[in-house]
C-alpha positions as CSV (number, residue, x, y, z in Angstrom):
1,M,-2.3,23.2,-9.8
2,T,-5.9,22.5,-9.0
3,H,-6.8,22.9,-5.4
4,Q,-9.7,21.5,-3.4
5,D,-11.1,24.2,-1.1
6,R,-12.0,22.2,2.0
7,P,-12.5,18.6,3.2
8,A,-16.0,17.3,2.8
9,T,-18.2,17.7,5.9
10,K,-19.4,14.6,7.8
11,S,-22.9,14.9,6.4
12,K,-21.6,15.4,2.8
13,R,-19.3,12.3,3.2
14,F,-22.3,10.3,4.4
15,F,-24.5,11.2,1.5
16,K,-21.8,10.7,-1.1
17,L,-20.8,7.3,0.3
18,A,-24.5,6.3,0.6
19,G,-25.2,7.4,-3.0
20,M,-22.2,5.5,-4.3
21,T,-23.3,2.3,-2.4
22,A,-26.9,2.6,-3.7
23,S,-25.7,3.1,-7.3
24,V,-23.2,0.2,-7.3
25,A,-25.6,-2.1,-5.5
26,G,-28.4,-1.3,-7.9
27,G,-26.1,-1.9,-10.9
28,Y,-25.2,-5.3,-9.4
29,A,-28.8,-6.3,-9.0
30,R,-29.7,-5.1,-12.5
31,S,-26.8,-7.0,-14.1
32,R,-27.8,-10.2,-12.3
33,V,-31.4,-10.0,-13.3
34,K,-30.5,-9.1,-16.9
35,G,-28.1,-12.0,-16.9
36,L,-30.9,-14.5,-16.3
37,F,-32.2,-13.8,-19.8
38,L,-28.9,-13.9,-21.6
39,S,-26.5,-16.6,-22.7
40,K,-23.7,-17.6,-20.3
41,E,-21.2,-15.6,-22.4
42,S,-23.4,-12.5,-22.7
43,A,-24.2,-12.7,-19.0
44,R,-20.5,-12.7,-18.2
45,E,-19.9,-9.7,-20.5
46,E,-22.8,-7.9,-18.8
47,F,-21.4,-8.4,-15.4
48,E,-17.9,-7.2,-16.5
49,R,-19.5,-4.0,-17.8
50,H,-21.1,-3.6,-14.3
51,L,-17.7,-4.1,-12.7
52,Q,-16.1,-1.5,-14.9
53,Q,-18.9,1.1,-14.3
54,A,-18.7,0.3,-10.5
55,G,-15.0,0.8,-10.5
56,T,-15.3,4.2,-12.2
57,R,-18.0,5.3,-9.7
58,V,-16.1,4.1,-6.7
59,T,-12.9,5.7,-7.8
60,K,-14.5,9.0,-8.6
61,T,-16.2,9.2,-5.2
62,L,-13.3,8.1,-3.1
63,G,-11.0,10.5,-4.9
64,E,-13.3,13.4,-4.1
65,L,-13.6,12.6,-0.5
66,K,-9.9,11.9,0.3
67,G,-9.3,10.7,3.9
68,A,-9.7,7.1,5.0
69,V,-11.8,6.0,2.1
70,M,-9.3,7.2,-0.5
71,K,-6.5,5.6,1.5
72,V,-8.3,2.3,1.6
73,G,-9.0,2.6,-2.2
74,Q,-5.3,3.1,-2.8
75,M,-4.5,0.0,-0.8
76,A,-7.3,-2.0,-2.5
77,S,-5.8,-1.2,-5.9
78,V,-3.2,-3.9,-5.3
79,A,-5.6,-6.3,-3.5
80,A,-6.4,-8.8,-6.2
81,D,-7.4,-11.4,-3.6
82,I,-10.3,-9.1,-2.4
83,L,-11.6,-7.3,-5.5
84,P,-12.1,-8.2,-9.1
85,P,-9.4,-6.9,-11.5
86,E,-11.9,-4.4,-13.1
87,I,-12.3,-2.7,-9.7
88,A,-8.6,-3.0,-8.7
89,N,-7.5,-1.5,-12.0
90,A,-9.9,1.5,-11.6
91,L,-8.8,2.1,-8.0
92,S,-5.1,2.2,-9.1
93,K,-5.9,5.7,-10.5
94,L,-6.3,6.9,-6.9
95,Q,-2.5,6.6,-6.5
96,R,-2.3,9.6,-8.8
97,Q,-5.4,11.5,-7.6
98,A,-4.6,13.7,-4.7
99,P,-5.2,17.4,-5.4
100,P,-4.0,19.6,-2.6
101,M,-6.2,21.6,-0.2
102,A,-6.4,25.3,-0.2
103,F,-3.5,26.9,1.8
104,E,-6.0,28.6,4.2
105,V,-7.1,25.1,5.4
106,I,-3.5,24.2,6.1
107,A,-2.7,27.4,7.9
108,E,-5.8,27.0,10.1
109,Q,-4.7,23.4,11.0
110,I,-1.2,24.6,12.1
111,K,-2.7,27.3,14.2
112,A,-5.1,24.9,15.8
113,E,-2.3,22.6,16.8
114,F,0.3,25.1,18.1
115,G,-1.8,28.1,19.0
116,A,0.3,30.2,16.7
117,G,0.4,30.7,12.9
118,H,3.0,29.4,10.5
119,E,4.5,32.9,10.3
120,A,5.6,32.8,13.9
121,L,6.7,29.2,13.9
122,F,8.9,29.2,10.8
123,A,11.3,31.6,9.2
124,R,9.8,30.6,5.8
125,F,6.8,28.4,4.9
126,D,6.0,27.7,1.2
127,R,2.4,28.2,0.3
128,E,2.5,25.8,-2.6
129,P,2.6,22.1,-1.4
130,Y,5.7,20.0,-1.9
131,A,3.4,16.9,-2.1
132,S,-0.2,16.0,-1.4
133,A,-1.8,12.7,-0.5
134,S,-5.0,11.2,0.8
135,I,-4.9,12.3,4.4
136,G,-2.6,15.3,4.4
137,Q,-0.1,17.3,2.5
138,V,3.5,18.4,2.8
139,H,5.0,21.9,2.6
140,R,8.7,22.9,2.5
141,A,9.8,25.4,5.2
142,R,12.8,26.7,7.1
143,T,13.0,26.8,10.9
144,N,14.1,29.9,12.8
145,S,17.4,28.2,13.4
146,G,17.9,27.9,9.7
147,R,17.2,24.2,9.1
148,E,15.5,23.2,5.9
149,V,12.5,21.0,6.7
150,I,9.3,19.5,5.4
151,C,6.1,20.0,7.3
152,K,3.3,17.4,6.9
153,I,-0.1,18.7,7.9
154,Q,-3.2,16.4,8.3
155,Y,-6.4,17.5,6.7
156,P,-9.0,18.7,9.3
157,G,-11.7,16.1,10.3
158,V,-10.0,13.1,8.6
159,D,-9.3,11.3,11.9
160,A,-12.9,11.8,13.1
161,A,-14.3,10.2,9.9
162,V,-12.3,7.0,9.8
163,D,-14.7,4.6,11.5
164,S,-17.8,5.8,9.7
165,D,-15.9,5.8,6.3
166,L,-14.9,2.2,6.9
167,R,-18.4,1.2,7.9
168,H,-19.7,2.6,4.6
169,L,-17.1,0.8,2.6
170,K,-17.9,-2.5,4.2
171,I,-21.6,-2.0,3.5
172,L,-20.7,-1.2,-0.1
173,L,-18.7,-4.4,-0.5
174,R,-21.4,-6.5,1.0
175,A,-24.3,-5.0,-0.9
176,S,-22.6,-4.6,-4.3
177,G,-21.3,-8.1,-5.0
178,L,-17.7,-6.7,-5.4
179,A,-16.1,-8.5,-2.5
180,R,-14.8,-12.1,-3.0
181,I,-14.3,-13.0,0.7
182,N,-16.6,-14.3,3.5
183,R,-18.0,-12.1,6.3
184,K,-15.4,-13.3,8.9
185,A,-12.5,-12.6,6.6
186,M,-13.9,-9.2,5.6
187,N,-14.4,-8.2,9.2
188,G,-10.8,-9.2,10.0
189,T,-9.5,-7.2,7.0
190,F,-11.4,-4.1,7.9
191,E,-10.3,-4.3,11.6
192,E,-6.7,-4.5,10.3
193,L,-7.3,-1.5,8.1
194,R,-8.9,0.5,10.9
195,E,-6.0,-0.2,13.3
196,R,-3.4,0.9,10.7
197,L,-5.3,4.0,9.7
198,H,-5.8,5.2,13.3
199,E,-2.0,4.7,13.8
200,E,-1.3,6.6,10.6
201,L,-3.4,9.5,11.7
202,D,-1.5,10.0,14.9
203,Y,1.7,11.9,13.9
204,C,3.2,11.4,17.4
205,N,3.1,7.7,16.6
206,E,4.7,8.4,13.2
207,A,7.5,10.4,14.9
208,D,8.2,7.3,17.1
209,N,8.2,5.1,14.0
210,V,10.8,7.4,12.4
211,R,13.0,7.1,15.4
212,M,12.6,3.3,15.6
213,F,13.5,2.8,11.9
214,A,16.4,5.2,12.1
215,K,17.8,3.2,15.0
216,Y,17.4,-0.1,13.2
217,H,18.9,1.2,9.9
218,K,22.0,2.6,11.6
219,K,23.8,-0.6,10.4
220,H,22.7,0.1,6.8
221,P,24.8,3.1,5.7
222,F,22.8,3.2,2.4
223,V,19.6,4.1,4.2
224,T,18.8,7.8,4.9
225,I,15.9,8.7,7.2
226,P,14.9,12.3,8.0
227,K,15.1,13.4,11.6
228,V,12.1,14.5,13.6
229,V,11.9,18.2,14.6
230,G,10.1,17.7,17.8
231,E,9.4,21.3,18.7
232,R,7.4,21.7,15.5
233,S,5.6,18.5,15.6
234,S,2.2,17.4,17.2
235,K,-0.6,14.9,16.7
236,R,-1.6,16.4,13.3
237,V,1.6,18.2,12.2
238,L,4.9,16.5,11.7
239,T,8.1,18.3,10.8
240,L,11.2,16.5,9.5
241,T,14.5,17.5,8.2
242,L,14.6,17.8,4.4
243,E,16.4,14.9,2.7
244,T,16.4,14.9,-1.1
245,G,17.1,12.5,-3.9
246,D,15.9,11.4,-7.3
247,S,12.5,9.8,-7.8
248,L,12.0,6.6,-9.7
249,E,10.6,8.6,-12.6
250,E,13.7,10.8,-12.7
251,L,16.3,8.0,-13.0
252,D,16.0,7.7,-16.8
253,R,16.3,11.5,-17.3
254,A,19.4,11.5,-14.9
255,N,21.0,8.6,-16.9
256,Y,21.5,6.3,-14.0
257,S,23.8,3.4,-15.2
258,Q,22.8,-0.2,-14.9
259,K,25.5,-0.7,-12.2
260,E,23.9,2.1,-10.2
261,R,20.4,0.6,-10.7
262,D,21.6,-2.8,-9.6
263,R,23.2,-1.3,-6.5
264,L,20.1,0.6,-5.6
265,G,17.9,-2.5,-6.2
266,K,20.1,-4.6,-3.9
267,N,19.9,-2.0,-1.2
268,L,16.1,-1.7,-1.6
269,W,15.7,-5.5,-1.4
270,T,18.0,-5.6,1.6
271,L,16.2,-2.9,3.6
272,M,12.9,-4.6,2.9
273,S,14.2,-8.0,3.9
274,G,15.8,-6.7,7.0
275,Q,12.6,-5.1,8.1
276,I,10.6,-8.3,7.6
277,F,12.9,-10.9,8.9
278,E,15.0,-9.1,11.5
279,L,13.1,-6.0,12.8
280,G,9.7,-7.7,12.5
281,A,8.2,-4.3,11.5
282,I,7.8,-3.0,7.9
283,H,7.4,0.3,6.2
284,A,4.2,-0.7,4.7
285,D,3.5,2.0,2.1
286,P,5.7,1.2,-0.9
287,N,4.4,4.0,-3.0
288,P,7.3,5.2,-5.2
289,A,6.7,8.7,-3.8
290,N,7.9,7.5,-0.4
291,F,11.4,6.8,-1.7
292,A,14.2,8.8,-3.2
293,F,17.5,7.5,-4.7
294,R,21.0,8.8,-4.9
295,R,23.9,7.7,-7.3
296,D,26.0,6.5,-4.4
297,G,23.4,3.8,-3.6
298,R,21.7,5.6,-0.8
299,I,17.9,5.4,-0.5
300,V,15.9,8.0,1.3
301,I,12.7,6.7,3.0
302,Y,9.7,9.0,3.7
303,D,6.4,8.7,5.4
304,F,6.4,6.3,8.4
305,G,2.7,6.5,9.1
306,C,1.8,3.1,7.9
307,I,3.9,0.6,9.8
308,K,3.0,-3.0,10.3
309,K,4.6,-5.0,13.2
310,I,4.7,-8.7,12.3
311,P,4.4,-11.4,15.0
312,R,7.5,-13.6,15.1
313,E,5.4,-16.7,14.4
314,I,4.1,-15.1,11.2
315,V,7.7,-14.2,10.1
316,D,8.7,-17.8,10.8
317,S,5.8,-19.3,8.8
318,Y,6.4,-16.9,6.0
319,S,10.1,-18.1,5.9
320,D,8.8,-21.7,5.9
321,L,6.5,-21.0,3.0
322,I,9.4,-19.5,0.9
323,V,11.6,-22.5,1.6
324,A,8.9,-25.0,0.9
325,S,8.0,-23.3,-2.3
326,V,11.6,-23.2,-3.6
327,Y,12.2,-26.9,-2.8
328,E,8.7,-28.0,-3.9
329,D,7.7,-29.5,-0.6
330,Y,3.9,-29.1,-1.1
331,E,3.0,-30.7,2.2
332,A,5.1,-28.0,3.9
333,V,3.4,-25.4,1.7
334,E,0.0,-26.5,2.9
335,N,1.2,-26.5,6.5
336,A,2.6,-23.0,6.1
337,V,-0.5,-21.5,4.5
338,R,-2.6,-22.9,7.3
339,K,-0.3,-21.3,9.9
340,L,-0.4,-18.0,8.1
341,G,-4.2,-18.1,8.0
342,I,-4.4,-18.1,4.2
343,R,-6.3,-21.4,4.0
344,N,-10.0,-21.4,4.7
345,L,-10.3,-24.8,6.4
346,D,-14.1,-24.8,5.8
347,G,-13.4,-24.9,2.0
348,P,-12.5,-27.9,-0.1
349,P,-9.0,-29.4,0.0
350,V,-6.3,-28.1,-2.4
351,E,-4.3,-30.4,-4.7
352,H,-0.6,-30.1,-4.8
353,S,-0.8,-29.5,-8.6
354,Y,-2.6,-26.2,-7.8
355,Y,0.3,-25.1,-5.5
356,K,2.8,-26.1,-8.2
357,V,1.2,-23.9,-10.9
358,W,1.6,-20.9,-8.6
359,R,5.0,-21.9,-7.3
360,D,6.4,-22.2,-10.8
361,C,5.3,-18.6,-11.5
362,I,6.0,-16.8,-8.3
363,A,9.3,-18.5,-7.5
364,L,10.9,-17.4,-10.7
365,P,12.9,-14.6,-9.1
366,F,14.3,-17.0,-6.5
367,L,15.2,-19.6,-9.1
368,A,17.0,-17.3,-11.6
369,N,20.7,-18.0,-11.8
370,P,22.8,-16.1,-11.2
371,E,20.4,-13.1,-11.0
372,F,16.8,-12.1,-11.8
373,D,16.4,-9.2,-14.3
374,F,13.5,-7.0,-13.2
375,G,13.9,-5.0,-16.4
376,K,12.6,-8.1,-18.4
377,A,10.3,-9.5,-15.7
378,T,6.8,-10.6,-16.8
379,L,5.8,-12.2,-13.5
380,H,2.9,-9.7,-12.9
381,Q,1.5,-10.6,-16.4
382,E,1.9,-14.3,-15.8
383,V,0.0,-14.0,-12.5
384,L,-2.9,-12.3,-14.3
385,K,-3.1,-15.3,-16.7
386,L,-3.4,-17.7,-13.7
387,L,-6.3,-15.8,-12.1
388,P,-9.1,-17.5,-14.1
389,G,-8.0,-20.9,-12.9
390,T,-8.3,-19.7,-9.2
391,L,-12.2,-19.6,-9.3
392,K,-12.5,-23.2,-8.4
393,Y,-10.3,-22.7,-5.3
394,L,-11.6,-19.4,-4.1
395,P,-13.6,-21.0,-1.2
396,S,-10.4,-22.7,0.0
397,F,-8.5,-19.4,0.7
398,Q,-9.1,-16.2,2.5
399,P,-7.1,-12.9,3.2
400,A,-5.0,-13.3,6.3
401,K,-5.0,-10.3,8.6
402,D,-1.3,-10.3,9.4
403,L,-0.4,-10.6,5.7
404,I,-2.4,-7.8,4.2
405,F,0.3,-5.1,4.6
406,L,3.2,-7.6,4.2
407,N,1.8,-8.6,0.8
408,R,1.2,-5.0,-0.1
409,T,4.8,-4.2,0.7
410,V,6.3,-7.1,-1.2
411,A,4.1,-6.5,-4.2
412,G,4.8,-2.7,-4.1
413,H,8.5,-3.2,-4.1
414,Y,8.3,-5.7,-6.9
415,A,6.7,-2.9,-8.9
416,N,9.4,-0.5,-7.7
417,L,12.2,-2.9,-8.8
418,L,10.5,-3.2,-12.2
419,K,10.8,0.5,-12.7
420,L,14.3,0.5,-11.3
421,R,15.2,-2.3,-13.8
422,A,17.6,-3.8,-11.3
423,R,19.3,-7.2,-11.7
424,L,19.5,-9.1,-8.4
425,P,20.7,-12.4,-7.1
426,I,17.5,-12.8,-5.1
427,L,18.2,-16.3,-3.6
428,S,21.7,-15.4,-2.3
429,L,20.4,-12.1,-0.9
430,L,17.5,-13.9,0.8
431,K,19.8,-16.6,2.3
432,Q,21.2,-13.9,4.6
433,Y,17.8,-13.7,6.3
434,V,16.3,-17.2,5.7
435,S,19.0,-19.5,6.8
436,H,17.5,-22.8,5.9
437,L,17.2,-21.9,2.2
């Protein structure tokens, strides 16, 4: 396993991000100037080459720096409404790029938090990480009382670099021609990212989230949530009881039956729907690594750092949009997207025919009778085919702050259900939460 010695210093982060911005912005300017002397088709191909090169450069830099910028890059990999597909596709590699830090860095962080080393705090503490991510890594351990636990340790300096990292990313998007949103929408998007990241970097806040979701999911016997070990937790170290299960990638090797997959799919859809429509707070990091599965239908949920609380009026408007789309009431669709903040009212009006094209694609899981087969789903491919036709309407829409993490969650679980190959009666399941369907 390749390890990264230490997190980048503040000055190193600054120069790496500044160099990345200058390189991408320069490439954008060159491609535009060169395009003036080419045919329309050649100019388009030239700009696509720039986007691919920019995606490679941005992905490489963010992967090296870890922290907030890598986390935002991972989020952006599913944000097709903000970035061109060439960039989003490149950033998707960040989901798999998280080499662990040297153990000495982890040991120092534990001692800084508790005033004692891991040898004194735990009966056993594994040097090799159990998992690693953008802002911290996880080690298995055993408490002095004999409990098997996992210990999540935040990388040093990550919390102090969040605001400056985000400022650099915003400058990059403005200077490089990569962003497809106006300044107001971009500012709202980055403010939402900043709020969620600061929450995610406070492990005391995450401990409270674990307890809140455990309380809500008591009524769902198929949901398993680790317990907080309070005496071994702090702002930058979080210790939880160990709960195991099979990863999505292991289900094939373990020969899960179709019946078992369908049951797990139903439970995954139910826990997501309950969080959205009842709790009004969602586990907003649907990375497959944050879930484990058991043959009896139980789902283990990990990592409660990224939680989005959804205002009730947004939940209600989201429900209205689903109902209006299913029943093809396009006046109601327009009204719902306005309430959700998706429509840019300074842009041109949107014909009902445009909504219908997207409705006929995205509503397929709701319309399938009696069930939707995720194992045969091509919805994600059909959406890509529709993207070229959106160019005319781009000025009419904008990212909505309260939907950034909600959309990320729904899209992420769509991908999880694809891998699960579950067959689900989506409409009947949703009727339990959206009564006027």
